[in-house]
C-alpha positions as CSV (number, residue, x, y, z in Angstrom):
1,X,12.1,-20.6,18.2
2,X,10.7,-17.2,17.5
3,X,7.2,-17.0,16.6
4,X,6.6,-14.6,14.0
5,X,2.7,-15.1,13.7
6,X,0.9,-11.6,13.8
7,X,-2.3,-10.0,12.6
8,X,-3.2,-6.9,10.1
9,X,-6.5,-5.6,9.8
10,X,-8.2,-8.6,11.7
11,X,-6.2,-11.1,9.3
12,X,-4.2,-14.0,10.5
13,X,-0.7,-13.8,9.1
14,X,2.3,-16.3,9.5
15,X,4.4,-13.7,9.4
16,X,4.8,-9.7,9.0
17,X,5.8,-9.9,5.1
18,X,3.1,-8.7,2.8
19,X,4.0,-9.0,-1.0
20,X,3.0,-5.6,-2.5
21,X,0.9,-5.0,-5.4
22,X,3.1,-5.5,-8.5
23,X,3.5,-7.7,-11.5
24,X,4.3,-10.6,-9.4
25,X,0.9,-10.4,-7.9
26,X,-1.2,-10.3,-11.1
27,X,-1.5,-14.1,-12.0
28,X,-2.2,-17.3,-10.2
29,X,1.4,-18.9,-10.8
30,X,3.4,-16.1,-9.7
31,X,1.0,-15.5,-6.7
32,X,1.3,-19.5,-5.6
33,X,5.3,-19.0,-6.0
34,X,5.0,-16.1,-3.5
35,X,2.8,-18.2,-0.8
36,X,5.6,-20.9,-1.3
37,X,8.5,-18.3,-1.0
38,X,6.7,-17.5,2.5
39,X,4.9,-14.3,2.4
40,X,2.4,-13.8,5.2
41,X,-0.4,-11.9,2.8
42,X,-0.3,-10.8,-0.8
43,X,-1.7,-7.8,-2.4
44,X,-3.2,-8.2,-5.7
45,X,-2.0,-6.2,-8.9
46,X,-3.8,-2.7,-8.4
47,X,-6.8,-2.2,-10.8
48,X,-7.0,1.6,-11.9
49,X,-10.1,3.4,-12.1
50,X,-8.3,5.8,-14.8
51,X,-7.2,2.6,-16.7
52,X,-10.7,1.3,-16.9
53,X,-12.3,4.6,-18.0
54,X,-9.5,4.9,-20.5
55,X,-9.9,1.7,-22.1
56,X,-13.7,2.3,-22.2
57,X,-13.2,5.2,-24.0
58,X,-10.7,3.5,-26.7
59,X,-13.3,1.1,-27.3
60,X,-16.0,3.6,-27.7
61,X,-13.3,5.5,-30.7
62,X,-12.6,2.4,-32.2
63,X,-16.4,1.6,-32.6
64,X,-17.4,5.1,-33.2
65,X,-18.7,4.6,-37.0
66,X,-20.9,2.0,-35.8
67,X,-22.6,3.6,-33.0
68,X,-25.5,5.8,-33.2
69,X,-27.3,7.6,-30.3
70,X,-26.5,8.0,-26.4
71,X,-28.0,4.7,-25.6
72,X,-25.4,2.9,-27.8
73,X,-22.6,4.8,-26.7
74,X,-23.6,4.1,-23.1
75,X,-24.0,0.4,-23.5
76,X,-20.7,0.0,-25.0
77,X,-19.1,2.0,-22.2
78,X,-20.4,0.2,-19.6
79,X,-20.1,-3.2,-20.9
80,X,-16.2,-2.2,-21.6
81,X,-15.8,-1.2,-18.1
82,X,-17.7,-4.5,-17.1
83,X,-15.1,-6.5,-19.0
84,X,-11.9,-5.3,-17.2
85,X,-13.8,-5.5,-13.9
86,X,-14.6,-9.1,-14.6
87,X,-11.2,-9.8,-15.4
88,X,-9.7,-8.5,-12.0
89,X,-12.7,-10.3,-10.0
90,X,-11.7,-13.7,-11.8
91,X,-8.3,-13.1,-10.5
92,X,-9.6,-12.5,-6.8
93,X,-11.8,-15.6,-7.0
94,X,-9.0,-17.7,-8.4
95,X,-6.5,-16.5,-5.7
96,X,-9.0,-17.0,-2.9
97,X,-9.2,-20.6,-4.1
98,X,-5.6,-21.2,-4.6
99,X,-4.1,-19.6,-1.7
100,X,-4.1,-20.1,2.0
101,X,-2.8,-17.0,2.9
102,X,-4.4,-13.6,3.0
103,X,-5.8,-11.9,-0.3
104,X,-5.9,-8.1,-0.5
105,X,-7.8,-6.5,-3.6
106,X,-6.1,-3.0,-4.5
107,X,-8.3,-0.4,-6.2
108,X,-6.6,2.6,-7.3
109,X,-9.0,5.7,-7.6
110,X,-8.7,8.9,-9.0
111,X,-12.4,10.5,-8.3
112,X,-14.4,10.9,-5.2
113,X,-14.9,7.1,-4.6
114,X,-18.4,7.0,-6.0
115,X,-17.5,4.5,-8.4
116,X,-16.5,1.8,-5.8
117,X,-20.3,1.5,-5.2
118,X,-20.8,0.0,-8.6
119,X,-18.4,-2.7,-7.8
120,X,-17.7,-3.2,-4.2
121,X,-20.2,-5.8,-3.5
122,X,-18.8,-8.1,-6.6
123,X,-15.5,-7.9,-4.7
124,X,-16.8,-8.9,-1.6
125,X,-18.5,-12.2,-3.2
126,X,-15.5,-13.0,-5.1
127,X,-13.9,-13.6,-1.5
128,X,-11.3,-10.7,-1.0
129,X,-10.1,-10.6,2.5
130,X,-9.6,-6.8,2.5
131,X,-9.2,-3.9,0.1
132,X,-6.2,-1.7,-0.1
133,X,-7.0,1.8,-1.8
134,X,-4.7,3.7,-3.2
135,X,-5.6,7.5,-3.6
136,X,-3.0,10.0,-5.1
137,X,-3.9,13.6,-6.0
138,X,-1.3,15.6,-7.7
139,X,-1.9,19.2,-6.0
140,X,-0.6,20.9,-9.3
141,X,-3.6,23.6,-9.6
142,X,-2.3,26.5,-7.3
143,X,-6.1,27.7,-7.2
144,X,-7.0,24.7,-5.1
145,X,-6.1,25.2,-1.2
146,X,-4.3,22.0,0.6
147,X,-7.5,21.9,3.0
148,X,-9.5,21.2,-0.5
149,X,-7.1,18.2,-1.5
150,X,-7.4,17.0,2.4
151,X,-11.3,17.0,2.2
152,X,-11.0,15.0,-1.2
153,X,-9.0,12.4,0.8
154,X,-11.5,12.3,3.4
155,X,-14.7,12.0,0.9
156,X,-12.8,9.0,-0.7
157,X,-12.3,7.3,2.4
158,X,-16.1,8.0,3.4
159,X,-17.2,6.7,0.1
160,X,-15.0,3.7,0.4
161,X,-16.4,2.7,4.2
162,X,-20.0,3.0,2.8
163,X,-19.5,0.8,0.2
164,X,-17.2,-1.7,1.4
165,X,-17.7,-3.8,4.4
166,X,-14.4,-5.7,4.6
167,X,-11.3,-4.3,6.3
168,X,-10.1,-1.2,4.5
169,X,-6.4,-0.2,4.2
170,X,-5.4,2.9,2.3
171,X,-2.0,3.7,0.9
172,X,-0.8,7.1,0.6
173,X,2.2,9.4,0.2
174,X,3.8,11.7,2.6
175,X,2.9,14.9,0.9
176,X,0.2,16.6,3.1
177,X,0.7,20.1,4.9
178,X,0.0,18.2,8.1
179,X,0.8,14.4,7.4
180,X,-0.1,13.5,11.4
181,X,-3.2,15.2,11.4
182,X,-4.3,13.4,8.3
183,X,-3.5,10.2,9.8
184,X,-5.3,11.0,13.0
185,X,-8.4,11.8,10.8
186,X,-8.0,8.2,9.1
187,X,-7.7,6.9,12.5
188,X,-11.0,8.6,13.9
189,X,-12.7,7.6,11.0
190,X,-11.6,3.8,11.8
191,X,-10.1,2.8,8.9
192,X,-8.4,-0.4,9.7
193,X,-4.7,0.2,8.0
194,X,-2.6,2.9,6.9
195,X,0.4,1.9,4.3
196,X,3.2,4.5,4.3
197,X,4.1,5.2,1.9
198,X,3.0,4.8,-1.7
199,X,6.1,4.5,-4.2
200,X,4.6,6.8,-7.0
201,X,5.6,6.9,-10.4
202,X,7.6,9.8,-11.4
203,X,8.3,11.5,-14.6
204,X,11.8,12.2,-16.1
205,X,13.4,13.5,-19.0
206,X,15.1,12.1,-21.9
207,X,17.8,14.8,-22.7
208,X,18.9,13.5,-26.1
209,X,15.6,12.8,-27.5
210,X,14.4,15.9,-25.5
211,X,11.2,14.5,-24.3
212,X,9.5,13.4,-21.1
213,X,10.1,9.8,-20.1
214,X,8.9,7.4,-17.2
215,X,11.3,7.6,-14.3
216,X,12.7,4.4,-12.4
217,X,9.7,2.9,-10.3
218,X,12.0,0.3,-8.1
219,X,13.5,1.5,-4.5
220,X,16.8,0.6,-3.3
221,X,17.8,-0.3,0.3
222,X,18.2,3.4,1.2
223,X,14.5,4.5,0.8
224,X,13.2,3.5,4.0
225,X,14.1,6.3,6.1
226,X,11.3,8.7,5.7
227,X,9.1,5.7,6.2
228,X,10.7,4.8,9.4
229,X,10.4,8.5,10.7
230,X,6.7,8.4,10.3
231,X,6.3,5.0,11.4
232,X,8.0,5.9,14.5
233,X,6.2,9.0,15.1
234,X,2.4,7.8,14.5
235,X,2.4,4.2,15.8
236,X,1.6,4.6,19.5
237,X,-0.7,7.3,18.6
238,X,-3.4,5.5,17.1
239,X,-6.5,3.8,18.2
240,X,-7.7,1.9,15.5
241,X,-5.3,2.2,12.8
242,X,-2.4,0.0,11.8
243,X,0.5,0.7,10.1
244,X,2.3,-1.4,7.0
245,X,5.3,-0.1,6.5
246,X,6.4,0.2,2.8
247,X,9.5,1.7,1.1
248,X,13.0,0.7,0.6
249,X,12.7,-2.7,2.9
250,X,15.3,-4.9,1.1
251,X,16.2,-6.9,4.3
252,X,15.7,-8.4,7.4
253,X,17.4,-5.3,9.2
254,X,14.8,-3.2,7.6
255,X,12.1,-5.1,8.4
256,X,13.3,-5.5,12.3
257,X,13.6,-1.6,12.2
258,X,10.0,-0.8,11.1
259,X,8.4,-3.4,13.7
260,X,10.6,-1.8,16.4
261,X,9.2,1.6,15.1
262,X,6.0,-0.1,15.6
263,X,4.9,-1.2,11.9
264,X,2.3,-4.1,12.3
265,X,3.3,-5.3,9.1
266,X,5.6,-4.5,6.1
267,X,5.1,-4.6,2.4
268,X,7.7,-5.6,-0.1
269,X,8.3,-5.3,-3.8
270,X,11.2,-4.1,-5.4
271,X,13.7,-6.6,-3.5
272,X,11.1,-9.5,-4.9
273,X,11.9,-8.1,-8.5
274,X,15.6,-7.5,-8.2
275,X,16.8,-10.5,-5.9
276,X,14.1,-12.8,-6.3
277,X,11.9,-14.7,-4.1
278,X,14.4,-16.3,-1.9
279,X,14.6,-12.8,-0.5
280,X,11.5,-13.6,2.0
281,X,13.4,-16.6,3.5
282,X,16.5,-14.6,4.1
283,X,14.3,-11.9,5.9
284,X,12.5,-14.2,7.9
285,X,15.5,-16.1,8.9
286,X,17.2,-12.7,9.9
287,X,14.1,-11.5,11.7
288,X,13.9,-15.0,13.9
289,X,17.5,-15.0,14.2
290,X,17.5,-11.5,15.8
291,X,14.6,-12.3,18.0
292,X,16.3,-15.4,19.6
293,X,19.4,-13.4,20.1
294,X,17.7,-10.6,22.1
295,X,15.4,-13.2,23.8
296,X,11.9,-12.0,21.9
297,X,9.6,-14.9,21.6
298,X,6.7,-12.8,19.8
299,X,6.4,-10.0,17.4
300,X,4.6,-8.1,20.4
301,X,7.7,-8.6,22.9
302,X,9.4,-5.6,20.9
303,X,6.8,-3.8,18.4
304,X,6.6,-0.2,18.7
305,X,9.7,-0.3,21.3
306,X,11.3,2.7,19.8
307,X,7.8,4.5,18.8
308,X,8.5,8.0,19.8
309,X,6.2,8.1,23.0
310,X,8.1,5.3,24.4
311,X,11.4,6.8,23.9
312,X,12.9,8.7,26.9
313,X,13.7,11.7,24.4
314,X,11.0,11.7,21.9
315,X,12.3,14.3,20.1
316,X,15.3,12.3,18.7
317,X,12.6,11.0,15.6
318,X,12.0,14.9,14.9
319,X,15.4,16.9,14.8
320,X,18.1,15.1,16.3
321,X,20.1,14.0,13.1
322,X,19.8,17.6,12.1
323,X,21.3,19.2,15.3
324,X,24.1,16.5,15.2
325,X,24.7,17.8,11.8
326,X,24.7,21.3,12.7
327,X,27.0,20.8,15.4
328,X,29.3,18.2,13.6
329,X,28.9,15.3,16.0
330,X,29.2,11.8,14.6
331,X,25.6,10.4,13.9
């Protein structure tokens, strides 16, 4: 019988399937159902720095006529921020008391990370096993060079490592001038995990109303290829950083592909929302059956077997498919 146990950021998991931050990880009842469904760990619903600040500003605006002086404004603003933080801390604390699987807090920051210092110790005291940090900068200002965007990411990670003593992962997108260089820099900073990739919210346009709307946020089963490539390109090059692959992982076959490419674990979200929690058991069964067929007893027996550095022809992960297309050969 295949052993699916693994580790991620120093945490022990019964299997490599992690429930990503989503509405399913925002309350205790749903978290318990995820544990019963068989996930190896959960990432709690993200708390957003921007949302906290916006809610605090809305509270100030609603009370504007009753406030006098800067001290009153500051008191109400800080109290409002504390209210939303306390709600999230309560979720972390209840999750740790209710679940036996690792609980990863998720923080989404838009600034330089200095705000983490105000709350990091409180998260730790509530029992979070690790932190997943989201940091997404839209490089829309043409006056800002790419190097500056990268510097801001580095500053964010430095601030996080200064304030947070627990294992830290960073969930990023693929939009860097040199993604491999950035991942190596995070590795040198001794981050514990990197999540490839974030499924960002994208805008859309309603052509009848002629206005901007929110785009679809769920992945489909064909959205995993970019993640697979970069997992394979980077996994064997890293000294400290472990890769958590995310995006388009809807079945056991894709899970197996990510592990072969070198992922330590995977995150799933959309498949849980579209196909329900039984999809976890199906993925585990497919992985276990495949391991038995191929004579693998542990995940370490095949993890990273098809990483770029372990291929006879490493270029296959870079341009092979493109060249085959040009030559009219079957992929």
